[in-house]
Every structure is written in C-alpha cells, then in structure tokens.
N, CA, C and O atoms as a printed pandas DataFrame, in Angstrom:
     atom_number atom_name residue_name chain_id  residue_number  x_coord  y_coord  z_coord
0              1         N          MET        A               1  -63.786   51.667   33.403
1              2        CA          MET        A               1  -64.914   52.610   33.982
2              3         C          MET        A               1  -66.100   52.554   32.821
3              4         O          MET        A               1  -67.235   52.770   33.245
4              5         N          GLU        A               2  -65.970   52.310   31.523
5              6        CA          GLU        A               2  -66.926   52.434   30.561
6              7         C          GLU        A               2  -67.845   51.150   30.586
7              8         O          GLU        A               2  -68.978   51.177   30.104
8              9         N          ASN        A               3  -67.295   50.009   31.180
9             10        CA          ASN        A               3  -67.815   48.734   31.075
10            11         C          ASN        A               3  -69.096   49.038   32.242
11            12         O          ASN        A               3  -70.260   48.773   31.943
12            13         N          SER        A               4  -68.769   49.562   33.452
13            14        CA          SER        A               4  -69.679   49.673   34.469
14            15         C          SER        A               4  -70.930   50.581   34.023
15            16         O          SER        A               4  -72.050   50.438   34.514
16            17         N          ASN        A               5  -70.600   51.563   33.004
17            18        CA          ASN        A               5  -71.389   52.416   32.701
18            19         C          ASN        A               5  -72.761   51.449   31.886
19            20         O          ASN        A               5  -73.932   51.659   32.201
20            21         N          TRP        A               6  -72.487   50.717   31.146
21            22        CA          TRP        A               6  -73.753   49.913   30.440
22            23         C          TRP        A               6  -74.118   49.028   31.410
23            24         O          TRP        A               6  -75.323   48.775   31.388
24            25         N          ILE        A               7  -73.472   48.458   32.276
25            26        CA          ILE        A               7  -74.001   47.603   33.473
26            27         C          ILE        A               7  -75.109   48.246   34.288
27            28         O          ILE        A               7  -76.078   47.654   34.762
28            29         N          ASP        A               8  -74.807   49.650   34.394
29            30        CA          ASP        A               8  -75.556   50.425   35.188
30            31         C          ASP        A               8  -76.876   50.734   34.494
31            32         O          ASP        A               8  -77.958   50.826   35.072
32            33         N          ILE        A               9  -76.649   50.895   33.095
33            34        CA          ILE        A               9  -77.927   51.167   32.418
34            35         C          ILE        A               9  -78.643   49.846   32.468
35            36         O          ILE        A               9  -79.869   49.929   32.543
36            37         N          ILE        A              10  -78.184   48.802   32.446
37            38        CA          ILE        A              10  -78.820   47.347   32.318
38            39         C          ILE        A              10  -79.597   47.179   33.383
39            40         O          ILE        A              10  -80.757   46.794   33.243
40            41         N          PHE        A              11  -78.980   47.487   34.785
41            42        CA          PHE        A              11  -79.604   47.116   35.799
42            43         C          PHE        A              11  -80.613   48.155   36.272
43            44         O          PHE        A              11  -81.599   47.912   36.968
44            45         N          GLY        A              12  -80.199   49.474   35.754
45            46        CA          GLY        A              12  -81.318   50.510   35.978
46            47         C          GLY        A              12  -82.615   50.068   35.162
47            48         O          GLY        A              12  -83.743   50.166   35.645
48            49         N          GLY        A              13  -82.378   49.606   33.971
49            50        CA          GLY        A              13  -83.685   49.330   33.164
50            51         C          GLY        A              13  -84.428   47.901   33.632
51            52         O          GLY        A              13  -85.595   47.585   33.399
52            53         N          ALA        A              14  -83.559   47.238   34.257
53            54        CA          ALA        A              14  -84.324   45.916   34.910
54            55         C          ALA        A              14  -85.186   46.319   36.089
55            56         O          ALA        A              14  -86.354   45.958   36.230
56            57         N          ALA        A              15  -84.565   47.037   36.859
57            58        CA          ALA        A              15  -85.198   47.616   38.194
58            59         C          ALA        A              15  -86.597   48.425   37.818
59            60         O          ALA        A              15  -87.649   48.299   38.446
60            61         N          LEU        A              16  -86.409   49.227   36.740
61            62        CA          LEU        A              16  -87.485   50.073   36.339
62            63         C          LEU        A              16  -88.664   49.110   35.978
63            64         O          LEU        A              16  -89.794   49.223   36.452
64            65         N          LEU        A              17  -88.246   48.074   35.014
65            66        CA          LEU        A              17  -89.346   47.244   34.556
66            67         C          LEU        A              17  -89.822   46.558   35.652
67            68         O          LEU        A              17  -91.049   46.489   35.721
68            69         N          ILE        A              18  -88.972   45.859   36.817
69            70        CA          ILE        A              18  -89.608   45.187   37.791
70            71         C          ILE        A              18  -90.638   46.180   38.712
71            72         O          ILE        A              18  -91.766   45.783   39.003
72            73         N          VAL        A              19  -90.199   47.349   39.087
73            74        CA          VAL        A              19  -91.154   48.405   39.443
74            75         C          VAL        A              19  -92.435   48.614   38.803
75            76         O          VAL        A              19  -93.532   48.529   39.354
76            77         N          LEU        A              20  -92.220   48.872   37.681
77            78        CA          LEU        A              20  -93.363   49.108   36.776
78            79         C          LEU        A              20  -94.506   48.004   36.864
79            80         O          LEU        A              20  -95.685   48.137   37.192
80            81         N          SER        A              21  -93.718   46.746   36.428
81            82        CA          SER        A              21  -94.594   45.313   36.430
82            83         C          SER        A              21  -95.223   45.155   37.716
83            84         O          SER        A              21  -96.393   44.772   37.675
84            85         N          GLY        A              22  -94.648   45.389   38.991
85            86        CA          GLY        A              22  -95.212   45.506   40.326
86            87         C          GLY        A              22  -96.150   46.436   40.462
87            88         O          GLY        A              22  -97.123   46.105   41.139
88            89         N          LEU        A              23  -96.134   47.702   39.930
89            90        CA          LEU        A              23  -97.100   48.398   40.159
90            91         C          LEU        A              23  -98.549   48.112   39.098
91            92         O          LEU        A              23  -99.701   48.380   39.440
92            93         N          PHE        A              24  -98.267   47.694   38.171
93            94        CA          PHE        A              24  -99.143   47.292   37.282
94            95         C          PHE        A              24  -99.786   46.085   37.791
95            96         O          PHE        A              24 -100.959   45.937   37.450
96            97         N          MET        A              25  -99.339   45.321   38.429
97            98        CA          MET        A              25  -99.992   44.245   39.181
98            99         C          MET        A              25 -100.715   44.573   40.255
99           100         O          MET        A              25 -101.703   43.884   40.510
100          101         N          LEU        A              26 -100.331   45.819   41.200
101          102        CA          LEU        A              26 -100.893   46.098   42.236
102          103         C          LEU        A              26 -102.203   46.720   41.722
103          104         O          LEU        A              26 -103.269   46.458   42.278
104          105         N          PHE        A              27 -102.125   47.560   40.643
105          106        CA          PHE        A              27 -103.452   48.288   39.986
106          107         C          PHE        A              27 -104.473   47.324   39.607
107          108         O          PHE        A              27 -105.670   47.432   39.873
108          109         N          GLN        A              28 -103.866   46.278   38.903
109          110        CA          GLN        A              28 -104.755   45.356   38.615
110          111         C          GLN        A              28 -105.499   44.589   39.503
111          112         O          GLN        A              28 -106.620   44.190   39.190
112          113         N          GLY        A              29 -104.954   44.324   40.652
113          114        CA          GLY        A              29 -105.480   43.648   41.786
114          115         C          GLY        A              29 -106.527   44.575   42.495
115          116         O          GLY        A              29 -107.513   44.080   43.042
116          117         N          ILE        A              30 -106.306   45.891   42.480
117          118        CA          ILE        A              30 -107.051   47.194   43.055
118          119         C          ILE        A              30 -108.425   46.879   42.211
119          120         O          ILE        A              30 -109.460   46.552   42.791
120          121         N          ASP        A              31 -108.349   46.985   41.057
121          122        CA          ASP        A              31 -109.224   46.978   39.987
122          123         C          ASP        A              31 -110.188   45.575   40.095
123          124         O          ASP        A              31 -111.410   45.543   39.948
124          125         N          VAL        A              32 -109.465   44.650   40.335
125          126        CA          VAL        A              32 -110.196   43.195   40.684
126          127         C          VAL        A              32 -111.313   43.383   41.707
127          128         O          VAL        A              32 -112.495   43.095   41.517
128          129         N          MET        A              33 -110.711   43.975   42.970
129          130        CA          MET        A              33 -111.358   44.210   43.978
130          131         C          MET        A              33 -112.193   45.179   44.061
131          132         O          MET        A              33 -113.145   45.161   44.841
132          133         N          ASN        A              34 -111.917   46.196   43.215
133          134        CA          ASN        A              34 -113.217   47.122   43.320
134          135         C          ASN        A              34 -114.352   46.558   42.361
135          136         O          ASN        A              34 -115.514   46.885   42.599
136          137         N          LYS        A              35 -114.079   45.756   41.327
137          138        CA          LYS        A              35 -115.167   45.304   40.566
138          139         C          LYS        A              35 -116.200   44.207   41.375
139          140         O          LYS        A              35 -117.407   44.101   41.153
140          141         N          LYS        A              36 -115.417   43.424   42.365
141          142        CA          LYS        A              36 -116.152   42.609   42.929
142          143         C          LYS        A              36 -117.058   43.353   44.028
143          144         O          LYS        A              36 -118.170   42.889   44.281
144          145         N          ASP        A              37 -116.668   44.314   44.575
145          146        CA          ASP        A              37 -117.379   45.056   45.468
146          147         C          ASP        A              37 -118.533   45.659   45.106
147          148         O          ASP        A              37 -119.164   46.327   45.925
C-alpha cells in the first residue's frame, strides 16, 4: 500500500503540471489575441 502512495503523489503532481502548463498556454494565446486586436 505504501508504494501506491508515492505513485499517487507522482501522478497527481504530473497532472497538476499538465493542467498548469495548459492554462499558461491558454492565457498566453489570449494575450497574443488581445495584442493583435
């Protein structure tokens, strides 16, 4: 059971990084669109 604990932490951290990077790219795209307008 202890092994699944750090696996959950790793997958949780990876998912969090993916979501954060996705949001960052989304806001960057919005910023670029606003500058063009």
